[in-house]
N, C-alpha and C positions, 0 to 999 in steps of 0.2 A: 504494499501499499504505500503510495505516496504521500508524502506530507504535505499540508494546505500551503505551505511557505515555498513550496519549490513547483517548478513548472514540470511539464510532463516527461521531459529528459534533464540530465544532469548537465551542468554548465562544466566547464574547463576546470575552473578551480574546485569542484567536489570531485572530479576524477583524478586531479593531480593530488589532492588529500588521500584518495584511496591510494594512489599509484604508490605514495611515500609513505603508508601506513599511519596516516593521521586520523582516518576514518575507516570504518568497516565496509568491504566492497558491497554488502546488501544484495538485495532480492532483485532492485531493479537493472543491474547489469546482467542478470541470466535471463530476465525477461523481455528485455527491450535490445532488437538487434541495433539499434542506431547508436544507442550508448555503449554496446557490448563492442562493436566495431572501432568506434574512437578509443576505448579502452585498450583493445588489443593494438592499435595502430600505438598509442602512447607507451604501452610497455615494450613494443618492437623498438621504437624510438630510444628509450631509457638504456635498453640493452645496445644498441648500437652506439650509444654516447659513451657507454660506461667501458665498452671494450678498447683493448690497447691498440694502438694505430699499429698497421703492418709496416715495419720499415726493414729494407734490405740489409743483408749481412754486408755488402759491399758499401752501404751508405756509412752503417756505424763504424767500418774500419777506416773509410775516408776521413772521418770525423775524428776518430783516435789520432790518426796521422797527423791532422791539421793541428789537434792539440799540442800535441808532443812537440810538433815543429814550432809552436808560438812558445811553448815552455822554454824552449831552448834558446829565443831571442832574447836581448837585452831590451828591457821597456825604454821606450823613447818619452822622454819627458823634457818638455820646454821649460818647466819649473824646477830643475834639478837644484839650481844654485838659489833659488827663493829663500829655502830655511837658513843658508848661510848668511844671507844678506837680512833677512830677520834678525838673527842672533847678532849680528855685527851691529846692526842699529840699536838694539835693546843695549848691548854693551856700552857704545856711545851715549845713549841716552841716560843711563846710570851715572856714567862718568860726568856727565854736565849737571847733573841733578844734585850729584854728592861730592863734587869737587871741593878741594878744601879751599877757603878763601884767604888763608893766611893767619898769623897769628892774633888773637883779639888782645886788646889793652887789658891790664891788670886793673879790675875795678876798685881793687882795695888798696892801690899804691897811693900815696899821699901828694897832692899838688904843693908844690912850692911857691905860695902866694901870701901876701900879706893883707891883699885888699878884698871887701867884702862881694866883688862882683866874681873874683875867682873861685871862692868859695860855694858862690851860687851855680856857677858855671859845673864845679866838680860834682855839687848834688844833682845837677840835673843828667850829666853823664851817667852818675851811678845809678839814677832811676831809669834812664832809657837802656842801659846793659842789661838791669834787672828785669825789665819788661822783656827784653831780648831773650835772656835766658828762662823765662816762664814757659809753662808749657801750655798755659792757657790762650787760647787764641783771643784774638781782639775782638772778634764777634761776640764773646763770651762775657766779657768784661761788664757791660751794662746789665745784664741779667744777675750776673754776682752781685753788683751793687744793689739790685733788689732785695736780696736775701740778706744782706749784712746788717747786722743790729747798729741801730745808732745808739750812741753815748750820750 
């Protein structure tokens, strides 16, 4: 008996579901010659597609010889120097970023002066060098000032 939601024949999706075991074949396939013919055509096509293709032994031998010949060749690469150039560029870049800038003046040395402007200059230089030696970035200084406690 055919359910009321189906037409008189099975559609392709219903046949495919039965072909791949997602649905039971049912009585309709045995009683309907048109659906039965379509079912057998689908089964034959599935077997045909699943079968291994016939390839001659001569073709396989020629393919194997071609593979062995290519394995013996040296690879041709237009970029064989690319890794060396990239490594050299990296080394040069690291050198310029981390190059020594010469000895820094000692911030603890006393400046031989008697005038008040020389003492102010010494204090300015000490503050500048302490800021340079600080690990805190300049962008973080205003934020740090927000969290300092006022005296």
